[in-house]
C-alpha positions in Angstrom: 107.3 69.0 109.8 107.7 71.3 106.3 104.4 72.8 106.2 104.9 73.9 109.9 105.6 77.1 108.3 102.8 77.5 105.8 100.2 76.8 109.3 101.7 79.7 111.0 101.7 82.2 107.1 97.8 81.1 106.9 97.2 81.7 111.5 99.6 85.1 110.8 96.8 86.3 107.1 94.4 85.6 109.2 94.5 87.6 111.9 95.9 90.3 109.6 93.1 90.5 108.4 90.7 90.3 111.7 92.9 93.4 113.0 92.6 94.9 109.8 88.6 94.8 109.3 88.5 95.4 113.1 91.0 99.0 112.5 89.1 100.0 108.8 85.8 98.8 110.8 87.6 101.3 114.2 87.7 103.7 111.1 91.7 104.0 111.9 92.8 102.8 108.7 91.9 103.7 104.9 90.6 101.7 102.3 94.4 102.4 100.1 95.6 101.2 103.6 93.9 97.8 103.7 94.4 97.1 100.2 98.0 97.4 101.8 97.7 95.3 104.4 95.8 92.2 102.5 99.1 92.3 99.8 101.0 92.0 101.9 99.9 89.2 103.9 98.8 87.8 100.7 102.0 87.7 99.3 104.3 86.3 102.7 103.5 82.8 102.3 105.1 83.3 99.0 108.4 85.2 99.4 108.8 82.5 102.5 108.5 79.4 99.9 110.6 81.7 97.3 114.3 82.0 100.5 113.2 79.2 102.0 113.7 76.5 98.2 
């Protein structure tokens, strides 16, 4: 199905959010790195859509 990659991306973004917050809580990530990860995970679906179009 066409929306399967979108579901995968949503799962990846959710995983990245949970993982990055956990790492932040553990003290392994600074706020700057957390922001970078969040931006990258949010951009990922758009990049995939752009390449698949």
